[in-house]
C-alpha positions, 0 to 999 in steps of 0.5 A, spaced: 565 192 524 560 192 519 561 185 516 561 182 524 554 186 525 551 182 518 555 175 521 552 176 527 545 177 524 546 172 520 547 168 525 542 169 529 537 167 523 540 162 523 539 159 530 532 161 530 531 156 524 534 151 527 531 151 533 524 152 529 526 146 525 528 142 531 521 143 535 517 142 529 521 136 528 520 133 535 512 135 536 512 131 529 515 125 533 510 126 539 504 126 534 508 120 531 508 115 537 501 119 540 499 115 534 501 108 535 499 109 542 491 111 539 485 107 539 481 112 536 482 109 529 485 103 530 481 098 524 477 093 526 474 088 521 468 084 524 467 077 522 462 077 515 464 084 513 464 087 507 470 089 503 470 095 499 474 095 493 472 103 492 478 104 487 478 111 486 486 113 483 489 110 477 492 104 477 500 103 476 505 099 476 510 104 480 507 109 484 510 116 481 514 119 487 511 125 491 515 129 497 512 127 502 510 133 506 507 136 499 503 130 499 500 132 506 499 139 505 495 137 498 491 132 503 490 137 508 488 143 503 484 138 498 489 143 493 490 137 489 484 134 484 488 128 481 485 123 486 492 118 489 495 112 484 494 105 486 499 099 486 496 094 481 500 089 487 496 092 491 490 090 489 491 084 487 495 082 494 488 086 499 484 081 493 488 074 494 489 076 502 481 077 503 480 070 499 484 067 504 480 071 510 475 068 515 472 076 516 471 077 509 464 075 506 463 079 501 467 084 496 463 091 494 466 094 487 465 100 488 469 103 481 465 110 481 472 114 482 476 109 478 479 112 471 480 108 465 485 103 465 489 098 460 485 091 460 492 087 462 491 091 468 484 090 469 484 083 467 490 081 473 484 084 477 478 080 475 483 074 475 484 074 483 476 076 483 474 069 480 479 067 486 475 070 492 468 067 488 472 060 487 473 061 496 465 061 496 465 067 497 460 073 494 462 079 488 456 085 488 458 091 484 454 097 485 455 104 481 451 110 478 454 108 472 460 105 469 465 106 463 468 102 459 474 100 464 469 099 470 464 095 467 469 089 465 471 088 473 464 088 475 462 084 469 465 078 473 460 080 479 455 075 481 451 081 481 451 088 477 447 092 481 446 100 477 442 106 479 435 106 475 437 113 473 445 110 471 447 108 465 453 103 461 457 106 456 461 101 453 464 105 446 469 100 444 476 103 442 478 109 438 483 114 437 482 121 434 488 126 435 488 133 435 493 135 429 496 142 429 500 143 421 495 148 420 495 152 426 503 151 426 503 154 419 500 160 421 503 162 427 509 161 422 513 156 425 519 151 421 517 144 422 524 140 422 521 132 422 526 126 421 524 119 422 525 112 419 518 108 418 512 107 414 507 107 420 512 111 424 506 116 426 509 119 433 510 125 428 504 126 425 500 131 428 505 136 428 506 135 421 498 133 418 492 135 419 489 129 419 492 121 420 495 118 414 492 112 411 498 108 414 497 110 421 490 107 419 491 101 417 496 100 422 492 102 428 485 099 426 489 092 426 491 093 434 484 096 436 481 091 434 484 086 437 484 089 443 477 090 441 476 083 440 479 081 446 475 085 451 468 083 448 471 076 448 472 077 456 465 080 457 461 075 454 464 069 458 462 071 464 455 074 463 450 071 460 449 073 453 455 073 447 459 077 443 452 080 438 450 083 444 455 088 444 453 095 439 458 097 434 454 101 430 449 107 431 443 104 427 444 099 432 444 102 439 439 107 436 433 102 436 435 098 442 434 105 446 428 107 441 425 100 445 427 102 451 424 109 450 430 112 451 431 109 458 438 108 459 437 104 465 431 100 462 436 099 456 442 096 460 437 091 464 434 089 458 440 087 454 443 084 461 448 088 461 447 089 469 442 084 474 438 090 477 436 097 478 437 099 486 438 105 488 444 107 493 439 106 499 437 099 497 443 096 495 445 098 502 440 094 505 441 088 501 448 088 504 446 089 511 441 084 510 447 079 508 452 081 513 449 085 519 449 091 521 455 095 523 454 097 532 450 104 529 446 100 525 446 105 520 450 101 515 454 093 513 459 092 516 465 094 512 472 095 511 475 100 505 480 098 500 485 102 503 483 101 511 485 093 508 490 094 505 494 098 512 492 091 515 495 086 509 501 090 507 507 092 513 508 099 512 515 098 512 518 092 508 523 088 511 530 084 506 530 078 509 538 077 508 538 070 508 534 069 503 535 068 494 531 073 491 527 075 484 528 081 483 524 086 480 525 093 478 519 097 474 520 101 468 514 106 467 513 112 464 517 116 458 524 114 458 528 120 458 536 121 459 539 122 466 536 121 473 529 121 474 525 119 481 520 114 483 515 112 478 519 115 471 524 112 467 531 116 467 536 111 463 542 113 469 537 112 475 533 106 471 540 103 469 543 104 477 536 099 480 539 094 474 546 095 476 543 094 484 540 087 483 547 085 479 551 086 485 546 084 491 549 076 491 542 074 493 539 077 487 538 071 482 534 073 478 531 079 475 525 081 472 524 087 468 517 090 468 516 095 463 510 100 461 512 104 457 512 107 450 519 109 449 523 116 449 530 117 448 534 113 444 540 113 448 537 113 454 534 106 452 541 103 451 544 105 457 539 101 460 539 095 455 547 095 457 546 093 464 540 088 462 546 085 458 551 086 464 545 081 468 546 077 463 553 076 463 553 075 471 550 069 470 543 072 472 537 071 467 533 077 466 526 076 464 522 082 460 515 083 463 511 087 459 505 091 462 500 095 459 505 097 453 513 096 452 513 099 445 519 104 441 524 104 446 521 100 451 521 094 446 529 096 445 531 095 453 525 089 452 530 086 447 536 084 451 532 079 456 533 073 456 525 072 455 520 076 453 513 075 456 507 080 455 499 080 457 495 078 450 493 084 450 500 089 452 502 094 446 508 093 443 512 094 436 513 100 434 520 099 432 522 106 429 525 112 430 525 119 429 528 126 432 524 133 431 525 140 433 522 147 431 525 153 429 521 160 430 525 165 425 518 166 420 515 167 427 519 171 429 520 176 423 513 177 423 514 182 430 521 184 427 526 181 431 531 177 426 537 173 429 545 175 424 551 174 426 558 171 423 562 164 426 569 161 425 565 154 422 558 153 418 557 148 424 556 154 429 551 158 430 545 153 430 539 156 434 531 155 434 531 162 432 535 161 425 532 157 419 536 150 419 542 148 414 539 144 408 546 140 409 545 139 416 538 136 415 540 132 411 546 129 416 540 129 421 536 124 416 542 120 416 543 120 423 536 118 423 536 112 418 543 110 421 539 110 428 533 106 425 538 101 423 542 100 429 534 099 432 533 093 427 541 089 428 539 090 436 532 087 435 535 081 430 541 079 435 537 078 440 531 075 437 536 070 432 533 074 426 536 077 419 535 085 419 531 084 413 526 080 417 525 085 423 524 090 418 518 087 415 514 088 422 518 094 424 517 100 420 514 104 426 508 099 426 504 097 434 503 090 434 498 088 440 502 082 444 498 076 441 500 079 434 506 080 436 508 073 439 506 071 432 511 075 429 516 073 434 518 080 437 515 076 444 517 069 447 510 068 452 504 070 454 503 071 461 502 077 467 507 079 472 507 072 476 508 068 471 514 072 469 517 072 476 516 063 476 519 064 469 525 068 472 526 062 477 526 057 474 531 059 469 535 061 475 532 053 477 531 057 485 526 052 489 525 057 495 526 065 494 523 071 495 520 077 491 524 083 491 523 089 488 529 094 487 527 101 489 531 108 489 533 109 495 531 115 500 535 119 504 535 118 512 531 124 512 525 122 506 525 116 510 523 118 516 519 125 513 515 119 508 514 114 514 511 120 518 506 124 514 504 117 511 501 115 517 494 116 516 492 116 524 498 122 524 494 126 519 488 124 522 491 127 529 494 133 525 487 134 523 488 133 516 482 131 510 484 126 506 477 126 501 479 129 495 474 133 491 472 128 485 472 131 478 467 131 473 468 128 468 464 132 463 469 137 466 476 132 465 473 132 458 474 139 456 479 140 460 483 134 455 480 137 449 483 144 451 489 142 453 492 138 449 495 142 444 499 144 451 500 138 453 503 136 446 508 142 446 509 141 454 511 134 453 517 137 450 521 137 456 521 129 456 525 129 448 531 130 451 537 125 448 543 128 446 543 126 439 536 128 438 534 121 437 528 118 439 525 111 439 517 112 442 510 111 441 505 116 442 499 112 440 500 107 445 497 112 449 489 110 447 488 104 451 492 106 458 
């Protein structure tokens, strides 16, 4: 009887739950169809409009998956300080569409909230901006200040305007990581480090209090190459040469003294900017140039995201007839198992490659890599699928984005050809294993571990010291893994393991250097790689298809509903993100760096505990 009562109560609760969910679903459907018929939020682009390229989020190769309901709630409550990611392909598409759109006459570069980005991504954006200008249209940059990444894009404008109280911050490239050896010693944490490679510095923050000479030597080379490329590119489009860049504090101090400490005057005197104007002056300039909106308060304009919603279909349809060049994106740290979109799981990324292999319409594949590596095992799982694609007669081009190093290079090595941007960071061919034990830490508070086991191998724990002979076994495994890495690269690049070893040892290279060393084949961007893949497959007419993880029907429905801007408006969802002050971000970065290093340990899930990962590669991201 009691069981029946509780069963009845549960049935009532379950019925109520389903009823409420169904009512909520019907309400959302009604709102969705209302939004389709509503003209209140219809985006109209007037003739002669300004495209306001307000890039207020990280620029990425692939967006990280976020639950659509969670994303909508974050928008509604402004609970998320992090701006939403922007696809590099979307930026390029918007500029390219605007180039051929007679309604768009000017692009306004509004880069104030754009965070740092790697040089290869910036260069791809400016390539499209240059085409926009060649079509006889105008590009104007306006900002309160310019960071180094923002200025690279702004340098391609016809006019760079800055607020009179603003500044230009071009500092070059550098890396000063925090080192925790002494702190860990004070906490009595025992480090166990196993590595191969003179330059494999990924573990240095845990075992040193400073950067090793070998790491400094390697980092100076690739940072210097990156800085030279930045200076050359900017000097080529601005009215000055590379000597205008300040590289010593004495030079910078003298110039600022000449400007009486006025950063705006300094920027104008040395031609970093063309004019010093307030927001009101820029607004009036654009009104005079293209005309005012109906209310007369500002110029005719359309924002980046508004224009993107017009030129990019909300739902992508796959033409079942045409032959395809498939693009598979591998972005982030390589970890074992399954990971959502925007991350690399050995199994999930391999599944995307397998999906392309089993699609009869896919004739070639571009593996777009933006990764500093990670799990060696997961990297091999992905590489095996690249080999399977080639065995199936489908050529594979590895296209390196900002970074394709360590495990990122491992998965690229098997491709028919490797393409990279000149500024891509690659190489870092080395292996390490690491973990900590806390027996001394625990003893300080009177906690000990003791017991018995049937073998000497049993009973391993982070609460107990590591057996010395087991440490030797782990080091042997790491050395064997490094030899395997050398063989993988040697076989793929028609080199001997000894030749690879000379340029490996965990050393990082810039792509222009890596090409001379035989690690990559050609320099070019993603589109160049797509063209090369089509050429290898002998395709004259084809479409590009990005292979994505499949969403469940429920996820698709929710994403379609909550991803609709009109629905958000009708529901009263505020899509404006609170901006984060640069000073606060910098302070938080320093405070959280140690905790982030510890948090990153979740990515160390290789079943054999062996990793091919480049941590220094993050500096130029």
